[in-house]
C-alpha positions, 0 to 999 in steps of 0.5 A: 068384278071388283076393282080395287086399287090397294096402291097407296093413292095418298102417296101417289097424289102427294107425290103429284102434288109435290112435283106440281108444287115443285114446278110451281116453285121452279116457275116461280124461281125462273120468272124471279130470276128473270124479273131480276135480271131484267130489272138489273138490265133496267137499272144498268141501262138507267145507270149508263144514260145518266152517267153519260148526262152526267158527263154530258153536263160536266163537259157543258159545265167546263165550256160554260166556266171557261165562257165565264173565265173569258167574260171576266177577263172581258170585263176587266179589259173594259174596266181597264179601258174605261180607266184609261179613257178617263185619263185620256180625258182628264189629260186632255182638259188639262192639258188646255188648262197649260195653255190658257194658263200661259196665255192668260199669263202673256195678256196680263204681263205689264211691261218691265215684269219679267217671270223667272219660274211659273209653277201650278199645284192643283188650283194654286199657281206660285209666280215668281220674277223680277220687276223694274218697280214695285208699283209694275208688280201692283199692276200685276196683282191687279191685272191677275184680279180682275181676269175670268180665269185667275183670282185671289192674286196674293203677294208672298214676298218682294224685296230689292235685287240686282238683275245684270248690274240694274236695280230690280225687286225680285218677287213671289205670288200666289194667285188661285185659277177660278172654275170661271175657266170651265165655263169659258172653255164650254163658252169657246167650244160651243162657239167652234161647234157653232 
């Protein structure tokens, strides 16, 4: 007997192929959705890791900014300390200059000459006082010019005056200090150190 298939085989084959296609499309969709979910989870993990790194870097930058501020503060304090040190050193040298000036004036002052005021501005010293005679003022000027610390004694004014019912001469002198005082001071310091 001959068998004959009167069923619509083309439609069955088409339905089978359609099922295979739908299963294949469903599988591809499931795999695609799975890949999208995995990729999005990977991106979220990477984003959270990057946010953690950014937060860490921000915290470290804040720490470094604080340290930089402390360093700037220390630099400013160092500058102030150096300026203070230089001021103290200059005052130390100036302090000894005044003592040397007064010492020189005492040593160079002839008898019969009395100083009323000594005024120093930089390297210029103004002397005002009284003398028993104009010759004593001249002797004082010669002594000042012969000093290694003082030079260029210049008479500003001399006039007759009466001091305690005695005839005297009121005078005003200008004298300059020299750079020899620094060299002399160095020699004195080296002698003390030796």
